[in-house]
N, C-alpha and C positions, 0 to 999 in steps of 0.2 A: 410322193407329192411335194411340190415346192411350197415354201412359206407363202408366196403370193397366191398360189392355187388354194391353199388351206383357208386363207383370209377371204378370198372370193367366194368360197363355198359357205363360209360363216355369215357373210353379209348379203348373199344373193336374195334371201327372203326375209331380211330384217329391215323394215322401213325406217327405223331410226338411225341405223348405221349406214344406210345406203339409200340415197334420194331416188335412185332408179327402181327401188323395190316398192313403188307407190301402189302397185296392184295387190300387195299383201297387207295384212293387218295384224293388230296385236290386241290382247286383252290384258288390262291391268287389274290385278286382284287385290282389293283393299283389306288385307289381313293384318296390317301392321299399324295399330293406333298409337303406340307409345313412341316418344322421341327422346333422344339422349342429349340434344342441344336445343337451345331456344334461339332461332334465327330472328334478328330484329325486323325482318321483312315478312315474316310468316305468321299466318293466322289459320290454323287447321280447322276444318269444319267436317263433321262426321254425318250430318244429315242435311245435305245441301244439294239441290238439283238445278239451281239456276246460276251457278258460277262455273267458269271453265278455266281452271288454273291448278297448278300442283298443290297438293295438300288438301284437296276437296274431294269428298265422296258422298254418295247418298246413304251409304251404310257400311259399317265394318263387318266383314264376313269371317267365319271360322274357316280353317283349312278345308273341311269337308264341303262347306257351302261354296267355297271358291272353286273346288274341283267340279261340283255339280254345275255351277254357272259356266265353267269352261266347256263342259260337255254340251250344254245347251247351245252356246254360241258357236262352238266348233261345228256342230251338226247343221246349224242354220247358215253359218258364214264360213264355208270351207276354205276361204282365203286367209283365215287366221293362222299365222305361222309362229307367233311369238306369245308366250305367257310371261308377263312381267309383274314384279312387285315393286311399287314405288311410293308406298305410303298407306294411309295419309301421314303416318309418322315416318320412322326410319326402319326399313326391313331388318337391319341387324340389331336394332334395339328391341326387336321382337324375333330374335333369331330362331327360336324353336318353332314358332308358328310359320315363319317363312320357310324353314327347312321342311316341315311337314307338308306344307302346300306344294312346294316344288317336287317333293318325293311322290306325292299323289299324281301330279300332272305328268311326271316322267314315266310312271307306270302305265297311265292311261294313254298318253300320246308320246311315245319315244321319239317321234320325229319333230316335235315342237322345240323351238329355241326357248331356253329359259333365260331370263334377264332380270337383273335387279339394279335399283338406283339407291345409292347410299351417301350419307355425308362423310363416311370413311372413318369415323371415330372408333367404331368397333370392327373395322375391316380386318386388321392383321390376324386376330385370333379366330376368325371365321373362314379363312380361305381354304383350309383343308376340306371341309364339307362342301364348300362351293365347287371346288375342283372335282370332288368325288361324285357329285350329282351331275356333272357335265355341263355346268353353267359356263358359257363361253362369252357372255356379254355382261359387263359390269360398268355402270356409270357412277362416277364419283364427283360430287359437287365440291369444287375447290374455289373458294371465294377470295383467297389470298395466300401468299407465302411469306408475308411480312407480319410478324406478331403485332406490330404497332397499328396495322390496318385491320387485321383479323379481330382484335379485341373490341373493335367498334361495330362488328357485324353480328356478333353473338352476345347474348346476355349471360349465358352460363352453359356448361357442359357437365355431363354426369358420366363418370367412368369408374367401374368397380365399386359402386355405392358412394363415391365421393363427389361432391359438387366443386367444380372449378370455375373461377371467374377471372376477368381481366387478363393480364399478361400470361399468367400460368395457364389459363384456359386456352388462350390463343396458341401458345407453344405446344400444348397437348394435342389440339386439333390438327395442326400442321404436321407434327411428328407422325401421328397415326395415319393421316391421309397419304403422306409420301411413302411411309413404310408399307402401307397396304397396296398402293399402286405398284410399287416395285415388286412385291410378292406376286401380285396378279400377273404382271408381265413375265415374271420368271416361270409361271405355270402356263404360258401361252394363252392367256385369257385376254380377249380384246377389251380395251379400256377406252371409254368415252369420258371426257371430263367436261362438266358443266361449270360455268362461272356466271353467277348472277351479277349483272352490271348495275351498280348502285351509284347514282349521281353524287359526286362530292365525297364519296367514301373509297371506292376501289376502281373507279373508271379510268384513272391514270396509272393503274397498277396492272391492268390486264395484259399488256404486252409482256411485262416481266413474268407473269404467270405462264403465258403461252410459251415463252422461250424455255422456261424450266420444264414444262410438260413435253416440249419437243425433245429436249435432252433425255428425258426419261424414256420416251419412245411410245407415247400413247397413240391410239389409232385415229381418233377424231376429237375435235375441240368444239364446244358449243357455248357461245356467249349469249346469255339470256337477259334481255332487258327486264329490270325489276318491275313487277306489277304492284303499284301502291295499293295497300289494303287497309281499310279502316280498322282501328283497334290494335294495330301492330306497334312495336316500340318506335320504329321509324316514323310512322304516321303521327304518333304523339309528339315526336321531336320536330315535326314540320317537314319531314322528307316525304313529299307527296307527289313528286313529278316523275314521270317515266324518263329514261335516258333519251337524249336527242338522237333521232334516226341518223342524222348526218355523222355524228360522232361514232355511233355504233358501226356504221358502214366503213368509216375510216379505220377503225380498230380492226375490223375483220380483214380489210385489205392488207393491213400491215402484218397481221398474223399469217395470212396466206403467203406473203413474201418470205416469211421465215421457213416456209415449207410445210406448214401445218395443214392438215385436211380440216376444213371448217364446215360445220353443219349449218345450213341455211334454211332448212325446211322444218324446224322444230315447231310442234303444235302446242307446246307448254301444256301438256295433257293433265287431266284430272287423274286422281288415284284409282278411279274406276272406269277409265276410258275403254271403249270397245269399238273396234272397226279399223278402218284405214286412218292414217294420220291426216288430220283436218277433215275427216269424213266419219265422225263418230255416230254410233247409234244413239238416238235421242231417248232419254228416260226422264219422265216427269214424276214417276211414282216410286215408292220404296220397295226394293227387291226383298222378297220373303224367302222363296226357295224354288227349286226346280222339281217338277213332279211328272208323273206318267199315269195314264189311265189303263194302259195295257202292257206296260213293261217294255215298250219299244218307242212309241211316239212321245217326245218330250215337250213340255210346255213350261212357261215361267209364270210364277205367281207373284203379283204385286199388290201393295196396299196403297190405295188412294188416300189423299189427305182427309177425305170425307169419312174414311173408315171402310169403304167398299173394297172387297177383294176382287182383283182383276186377273183373269187368265189370259196370257199373251202367247201367241204363236208367231212364227216368222213373218206371216203376212201382215201382222199388225205393227211390225217394227217400222218406225218413222225415221227415214234417212235424212241427215243434214247434208245438203250438197255443199260443195266447196264454194 
């Protein structure tokens, strides 16, 4: 099997790595509450049903709860081909829970693609088990490769129990991200790199990031316009505007001219997203568990804000149309 054929097989049913895989879906499992960096644009929420952005979930699950939820949705939505962990914190800052969750999913559904999204700070030391579990899709968020820029994007980083700030923090983040990406690529793991485009901070640095990622050999590059969120460090500093669409389009065009594959269909998904990209299943209530009355038929149990217990079957799933 050629390298091209292997890649085609890996992306054929992965909607984030392949825009033509729009008929397939993914389930994000929010088992990772802790984070090892503080991004100045981030405000994680663990009990939120009315925002749609990274770092938000209606509830943090245990690995077993995540496996049960996967079983429920896979039975009702057979087009789910990807199980991913993308938060609400960083999967590798919660490495044991992430590993346990993927191990359970792999045993139940050997055919599902396993996928994780990380800031890369703890990536180098976790690659052995990532490879062993057959995880072939890893997304790394790289917001800069210049320490002078990166130190303005994060407030601190924690590594091996030590807190890093300013230039030392920036150099540590960049070093581990690049080292981790190189190790992933050496193990034939597909790498997607995300960059959050922040007006006045790194928007004029993205082409430089793209050139370097092209040299490393990543599979696809995704430039995500920052979503201004109240309560974040940037918000308090007055950085409250989204990037201009015209500038984002120009940057993407320049990146494509470099030969980079660019992701243009990103849904900026929640940490508990379920369904097709831009076609998530709508959830207004808090997930409790998956249960069965006869050992075969599955249903999901939710808790309404009023305190009422709600039993939900597939016919009650409300679809958000694109």
